[in-house]
Structures are given as C-alpha cells and as structure tokens.
N, C-alpha and C positions, 0 to 999 in steps of 0.2 A: 628570583622572587625575594621580596623583603622578608626579614626575620619577624617572628611573631611579636606583636606589641601588646603588652598587658593592658594598656589603656584602650586598646581596640577590641575589648571583649564585648562585642555587640552580638545580640541574639538574632539569628537568621532563620526564617522558615523558608525552605526550598520546596516549591510545589511542582509536582510532576504528574501527568495523567496516566503513567504506566507504573509497573512494579519496580522500576529503578534498576534492578539487578542486571539487565541487559543493555542499559542505556550508558554507553561508554562516556559520552560527553558529560552527563550529569555526575557520574561517579568521579571523573577527573576534577571537575569543578568543586565538588564537595570536599575532596581531599585537599585541594589548594586552599579553600576557605578555612578549613580546620587548621592547616599548617600556618596560615596567616593570623591566627588568633581568634577567629570568629567561632561562636558557639552555634552549631548548625543542627537544626532538626529537619529531617527530610520527611516529607509527607507525599506518598505516592498513592496509586490506586490500581485496583485489579478487579475484574469481574469473576475471577476464579478463586475459590478457597484454596488456601495453602499455608504452609509454615514458612515464615520469613524471618531473617535474622533481626535481632534487636537494633542493630545499627549497621552502618557501612563505614569504611575508612574515612576519617575526617569529620564524621558526624557524631553528635551526642546520641541521637535516636533516629530510628526509622519506623514510620507508621504507615501501614498500607490500609487504605480505606476500601471497604467492600462496595463496589459499584455495580453489582449484579442488579438487573432491573427491579427485582423484588425488594432489594435493599434500598433502592432510590425512591421509587414511587409505586410500590405494589406491583401487581401483575398486569397493569393496564397496557403497557407497551407491547409485551409479548403477545397478549390476546389480540390487540389491535393489529399487530403485524400479521397474525395468522388469518384474521377475518377479512381485513381490508382487500387483499388481492382477489379473494374469492368473490366477495360482493361486487367488486368492480367488474370482474369477468362476467358474472351473471347479468349485471346491468347492461353491459355492452351487447351481449347476445339478445337480451330481452328487447332492447330498442331495435336491434337489427331484424328480428323476426316478427315484429309487429305487423308488417304488411302481409306476411303469410297468414297469421291468425285472422287478420281482417278479411282476407279472401275466404277463409274457411267459414267465416260467419255468414257469408252470402249464400243464397240458394245453390245447392250443390249441382254442378253439371260436369260433364267430361272436360269442358274448357276450363272450368274453375279448378278441377283437379290437376290439369296440366299446368295451369299457371302456378299453382302451389308448388308443384314439383320443380318447375323451372326456377322459382325464387329460392327454394331450399337447396338446390344443387350446389351453389357456391360453398355452402357450409360443409358439404361432403368433401369437396376439393380441399378446402381449408383444413378439415380434419385429417385427411389422408396425408397431406403434406406436413402438417404440424406434428403428427405422431412420429414422424421419422427423425425429429430433432431430439437433442439432448436437453432442451429447455423444459423445466417442470412447468413454467407458466404457460408455454405454448401447448404442452401436452394437456394441461387442464382445459384450455380453451378448445382444443381438439375434441376432447371427450364430451364437452358440453355441446359443441357443434354437431357431433354425430348423434347425440341424444335428441337434439332438436329435430334432426332429420327423421330419426326413428319414430318420434312422437307424431310427426306429421303423417307418416305412412300409416301408423295405427289409426289415426283419426279419420283419414280419408280413404283407407284401404277397403272399406266395406261398400263402396258405391258401384260395384259391378265389374265384371271381368272386362267388358269392352272398354269402359272408361279407364280401368286400370292398365290395360294393354296400351291404349293411346298415350296415357300419361307416362308409362314406362318407356315407350319409344321416344317421346319428346324429351324425357329426362336424359336418355342415353345420348341423344343428339346434342343437347345443351352441354352435357358433361364432356363430350368429345370436343365441342367447340371451345369450352373453357380450357381444356388441355392445349388446344391449338394456340390460344392466346395467353398461355401461362405467364408470359413476361408481364402482361398487363395485370393479371391476377396477383402475381408476386409483388408488383409495385404497390397495388392497393393494400395487400396484406402488410407490407412494410409501413405504409402510411398509418394503418390501424395500430400497429405495434408502437410506432413512434408516438401516437397520441396516448396510448396506454402507458408507455414508459415515461412520457412527459408528466402525466398525472401522478404516477408513482414517485417520480423524482421530486415533485413538489411536496408530496406527502412525506417522503423520506427526509427531505431537507428540513421540513418543519419538525419532524420527529428528532432529527439530529440536533437542531437548535435546542429543543426542550431537553434532550439528554445531555448535551454539553453543559447547559445551565444547571441541571440537576447534579452532575458530577462536580461542577465548580462550587456549588453550595456545600457539597460534602467535603471538599478540600478546604474551603474557607472556614468551615466550622471547626477544623482542627487547629487553626491558628489562634494563638492567644495574643491579642494586640497589647495587653498589659506587659507582656514579656518579650514578644518578638518586635524588634524595632525595624527590621528589614524583611521584606517578602520578595523572594527571587522566584519568578514564574517562568517555567519552561514551556514553550509552545502556546497554543491557543486556549485550551480549556483552562490551564492554570492562569492565563492572562485574564480570563473572565472572573476567576476567583479573586485574583489580586485587585482588579478594578473594583469589584464589589466591596472588598475590605477597605480600599483607599477612600471610597466614597463615604464610608462610615467612620473611618479613622484617618483623618487627613494628615496626621503626623507620621504615619507609616512611610518608609522609604520603599518605593515600588520599583523593582528591576524586572525588565522583560528580556528574556533570552530567546531570540527568534532563530530556530534551527532551519527553517524553510522559508520560501516565499509562498505563503499559504494560499494566495489567490490563484496560483497556477500549479497546484499539485497535480500529479499525473492523472489521477482518477476523479478529479473534481468535476462537478456539474456547474452550470451557470448559477443555480441556486446556492451551491456551496461557496462560489466566489462572492456572491452578494453577502452571504453570512460572514465570511472572513472580513470583508470590507467593513461591515457593520461593527464587528467586534473590535477590530483594530482602530477604526475611526472613533469609536466611543472611548477607547482606552488611552489613545495617544496623549491626551491632555493630562492624564494622571500618572504617566510613567516618569520616573525620576532618573533612572539609569537604563541604558539600552545596550544590549550585546547581540551581535549576529556573527555569522560564520565566514563572511568573505567581504572584500571590498565591493564587489558587484552588488551584493545584497544591501550593503550599507548605502550605496548610491541610490538604489531603487527605493528603499524605504524613505530616504531623505527627500526624494522627489515626490513620492505618493502620499507621505504622511509627515508634513513639515513640522507638526507640533511634537513629534517624538524628539527626545534629546539626541545629540550626535552619538552615533553608534561606536562602541568599542569592538574591533574585529578580533574575535577569538576563534581561530580556525580549529577544525576537528582533528588536531594533531594528537599523536600518541606520546606516552612517556617513552623515552629512549631505552630500548631493551638491551642495547649493546650487541655484541656478536652473538647470534643465535645459530646453533647447530641443529640440523635435522636428526632427530633420534628415531625416525621411522614410524612414529605413532600415526601419522596421517595415512600412510599406505596400509598399515595394519588395520586401522579402523574401517577403511574403505574396502578391505579385502583384496588389495591390488599387490602384485609382485613389485619388489623394490626397483626394478628396471623401468617401470612405467613413468612417463613424464606426465605430471598432473597439471591441468588447467583448473584452478580452484575458484569457485564462487563461494563467498562466505557472507552470511547475513540473512535478512528476511527474504523469503520466497514470495515476492509481491509482483503484481502485474507491472509491465513497462520497465522492467529491469533487465530485459534481454534474455530471460530464461527460456522462452520459446525458441529463440535463435540458437541458444546453446544446445537444447535438446535436439533440434534439427541437425546441427553440426555434428553431434555425437554419432550419428549414423554413418558418417564418412570421414572420421578422423584419420589423419596420417599416423602411421605407427612411429613410435610407441606411445602415443598420447592417449590419455583418459581425462574425462571431465569429472570432477568431484564437487558435489553440492553440499556444503556444510552450513546448516542453518535450520530454519523453521518457517512456516507460513502457509498461506492458503493454496499455493500451487504444489504442495507436496503430493497430492494424488496424481497429478499429471506427470511429475517427475518419476514417481514409483511405476506408473504404467509404462513409461518409456524405458526404464531400467529393465522391467520384465521382458519387454519386446526385444531389446538390443543385446542382452547378456547371453552369451553362449554357455549353457549349463555345463559343458565339458571343460570350459576354460574361464571360470568366473574371475580368476586373477588377472585377466586381460580385458575385463569389462570396459566398454567405452564410456559408461556413465555409472556413477555411484552416488549415494546420498548418505550422509551421516549427520548426527545431531550437532547443534551449535556447541562451540567450545566455550568454557568459562572465560570471562574477559581477562583474568590474570594469567591464563595459560595460552591465550590466543597466538602470540608469536611462535610458540613452540609447535603448535598445530600447523600454522600456516607455512612454517619453514620447510615442510615436505613438498611444497608445490614448486614447479618450475616457472609458472606464470600465475598471476592473480587476475581474475576477470572482473571488470567493472563495465559491463556492456549496457549501460543505461540507455534507454530510448529517448529520442529527441521529441518529447511531448511536453510542451509548456515551459514557461520560463524557469520554474523551479528545478527542472532537470537540466535545462540549458546552462544554468549557472551553478549547478550543484558542486559541492566539494565534500563527498562522503568520507566517513571515517576510513574507508578502505584505501583512500589515497595515501594515508600514512601507515595504516596497519600492515599492508603488504611490504612496503620498503622497510618497515621496522623489523620484519622477519627475514629481510634479505631477499625478498621475492619481487621480481619485476612485474609490471602491470601491463595488461592488455585492456585498454579502455576506449570507449567512444570518444571521438574528438569534440566533445562539448566544450564550451568556452573556457571555464575555469580548469577543468581537467586537462584539456589540451595545453593550456598555458603552463601549468605546473609540471606536467610530464615532459613537455618540450624544453622548458627552462632547465630542468634538473637531469633530464635523460634517464628517468626512472622506468621507462617502459615503451610501449608501442601503441599506436593509435589506429582505431577503426574509423571509417567514414561516419559522419553524423547520422546518415540514414543507411545503416548497415544491414546486412543479412547474414545468414549462416555461411554463405560462400566467402564473405569477407573474413570471418573468423578462420575458416579453413585455409585461406590464402596466407594469412599471417603465420599460422602454425607451420605451413610448408616452407616459408622463406626465412623465418627467424633461425639464425645459426647458433651453435654453441658459443661462438665468440661474441655474438650480439648479446646473449644472455649473461655472459661473464661481465661484459662492460656495464650492462644495466644493473647487475648486482652491486658492482662497485659504486655506481651512482646512487643506488638506494642507500648504501651506508653513509655516503656523503650527505644526502638529503636528510636522513634521520638525525645525523649529528647536528645539522644546522637548523632544522625546522621542527624539532620535537616540542612537546607540550610546554616545557619551561620557558620557551620563547614567548608564549602568549599569556602566561600567568599574570604578569603585571598589567596587561590590558584588561583582564577580568577584574582585577582589584581596583582599577581606575573607575570602573562603573559604580563602585560602592562609595558611600559618603566619605568625605575626607575626615 
C-alpha cells in the first residue's frame, strides 16, 4: 500500500447500515483509508440502544444512528405489523363463511341445518390440522376457523333434536370424507396460504422499501457535504443514502461497495429483487467509484448495470496474523475436552448457511468429532434445542454440538485456531450464494484451519487452487458432511494446514489495498 500523502487529506464519510463493530470488511477498509491519509468518519446504524466506541481504527469518529422504528417514523410500522396479519386473516375467513351465513338467513329446515354443517366442516378440518403446526399464523387462522364453527352450532343448534341429529350424522359423514381426500384438502390449504403469504410478501416488501429509505435518510442526514468530499456506501441502504446526497450535491464523489449480488440473496422474494433492481438502476448513473468482492460479481454487475464504473475487486481477505497457536480457549469456552476434534462454524446463524445439515450431522458424528457454533443469529433457538437433545449430561465434555458467542474480530484467529476444520456449508440457493466468497474463506486459513465448504463456484475455485480444504457437493446433506469427516486423514489435515499458511501469505488483505484506493479520486 502507498504511504500516506499529506496532499491527500480528503474527508470521507463511510456509510454502513449496521453497527460496524462486527463488519470485518468495513473495519479493514477504514483502517486502510486512514493509513493512506484520508480523514474518515464512519456512520453506522443500529435499532438497539447501546454504548459504542467514539471511533474505530483508522477513523476520526464513529457515529451510530438510532434506527428503531419509533426513532425513524414513530410507532406506525410496529402497530401496522401487528394489526395487518390479524385483519387479513379475519377478512379471509369472513369471505369464506359468507355462504354459511347466507344459508342461515333462509327459513330454517333440517336440510338447511345440514347444509350449514356441511359447509362449515372444512373449517374444523383446517383448524385441527393447523393447530398441530408451529406456525403462529396458522394457529391464529385455526382458532378463528374453530370459532366460526362454534358460532354456527350456537346459532342453528336450537332447531330441534331431530334436525340436530340429522345434521350431526351428515356432518360426521362429510368430515370423514374430507379426511379420506385429505390430500386434496391439503393442496387447497396450501393454495390458500400461498395467496395469504403472497399478499403479505407484497406488504412486507412495501414496508421494507419504506424502512430502507427511512434508514437511508437518517444516514444521509449525518453527512456534511461542506466537509465530506467522498461518500463511501456499503451495501444497498447506504447506496440509497449516497444517491440521495449525490442528487443534491453533484460535486460529491460517490463510491459504492457491493458485498453481495443483492438481486439473488438467499431469502429474497420476487418483490425484493424488484426493489434491488430499482435501487441499483436508479443509482448506477451517480456512482463514481465501484468496489465489489470477486471477479464473478464484477462481471455480473458490468453485464446487468452497464452505467456503473468498472469495478475494483477487493476480496474479503484478512490481515495476515502470522503463525497462530491454539491456546485451548475454544475448547474451554465450548466445555469440550482437549482431545475433541472440532468442526467450527463461525459467523451469523442465518438460514441457507447449512446449519440445519450441521445439526443433523451432529447426531451421528464419528469419534472424536464435535461441532461448535460460534456466532449469533435467528437460528440460535434451534441450535440450543439440538444441544439439549444431543448432550449426554454425564459426559458434557464429549458433547457432539456446542454453541458459544461470537469472538471479537481482533481475537478471531486465536479462537478459530482450536478447530480441526472450519465449516462453510452454504446452500446452493441463488446466484449470491453460488458466487459467494465469504470472509471465512480467509479467516480459517489465517488461523491455520483447513476448510470444509460447499463446492460453489468461487469457493471451489479458491479451495481447489490453493488446497486449503475439502469440498462438499453443491447439493449436499448431512450424510456428505459425515462422509468427509470419516475419510479425511491426519495427513490430509496436515497438508491442508501447510497450504493455509501459503494461502494467507500470498492472499492477505495487503494484496487488495491498492485496488481499494484505486476506486478513490486521483
């Protein structure tokens, strides 16, 4: 990297939609910019109150914007989110039971009573089936369905024992018939929920767009265009903020740092893809410097958004930690005996990262392997439940599955060093995963830990080229993980460790610093 140039003392506002402290890429880039002579103010965001440092290495200041809904636009969103699903469910049931109440309005006869029960019986079946699920939405619909049935019985129940008996017999016959054709009923119910979820996806997508823009406004408001000459935007929400600023202050130099291929993120809906295209399409003519994480993403963005400037490829490399020795902290924190071989997953516990397959594999691990989950995220309850189920209370030191909190970024190599293998079992869902190059591709080798990863395009290329680990099939399962653990020998691990050291020496962060600086104005 070039030495600091006093004439290059330009002020940069770095915009990030998270609290920065766990974002390894942002932290490395800020440190590089500071060392190159830029005056950097980092502006992040968090919905949770907390105490944050006044700065991070390389920056003059760190500001965390409060993006809790009440801080952005009052309590409207949270109230709407609570009311909307309930109103929608009531509306669906109301429309569905109108024929029943129409029949009840007619002169009451045994035949009318029977028709009413026949029409209402599907609601009972829907209710019984839905109450057995773990979905709060379906349980709510189930309760409403049962309530409709109960109300109907109350209304028509006073029309005589004979008509009641006839209706009851007919109801039991219809109910039995519905069970006999439950596949048809199940398919109809799936159609119903697809319609419901489709409506909700559209509402949530609209909500997401409004929230993205609200956060972007909060970030943009912290930028001082009279002082900041350059605005460096990480990911999509910051890009919205940067575009907003550039439209108002054309002399700003706008840099976009694309960490993902946003149209194809793993959990995205079609409405999300349209939103991503809208944001990037609107911004591409305003971006002056463009950075992304791989040559594959560079080519995809060049094809789909030709008005973006040529991308500088700055991969998710780590700073070279040198030789790292295992000091036992990982085993101690996980409560495992020192002789256990650890397959380590580190980072966010998010869907489509293979965590379900790891949990399934934990039940049949060959000895002396254990899986340790080090991180945070929405799947923590599932991991905790599996740990409770799999751990032998008499031998917790041999637990097949354990979970510990995320390690601080500056200590990560020393925590990871206790693992025999590092897991990156991302699932083949969408182009973003297919071409991903996560930080872990560098973090594990930096700690001297070989990788066990899915054979997705970029991960397979890097691991095969450098020999830093072992590959799973693109469409893998728990059995594939177990097979690899059974066939990998100590000699295989030793060779892979040596290759990890070679990779870290050649492909560490300092190799990509000049590419980052080339995205900045000359």
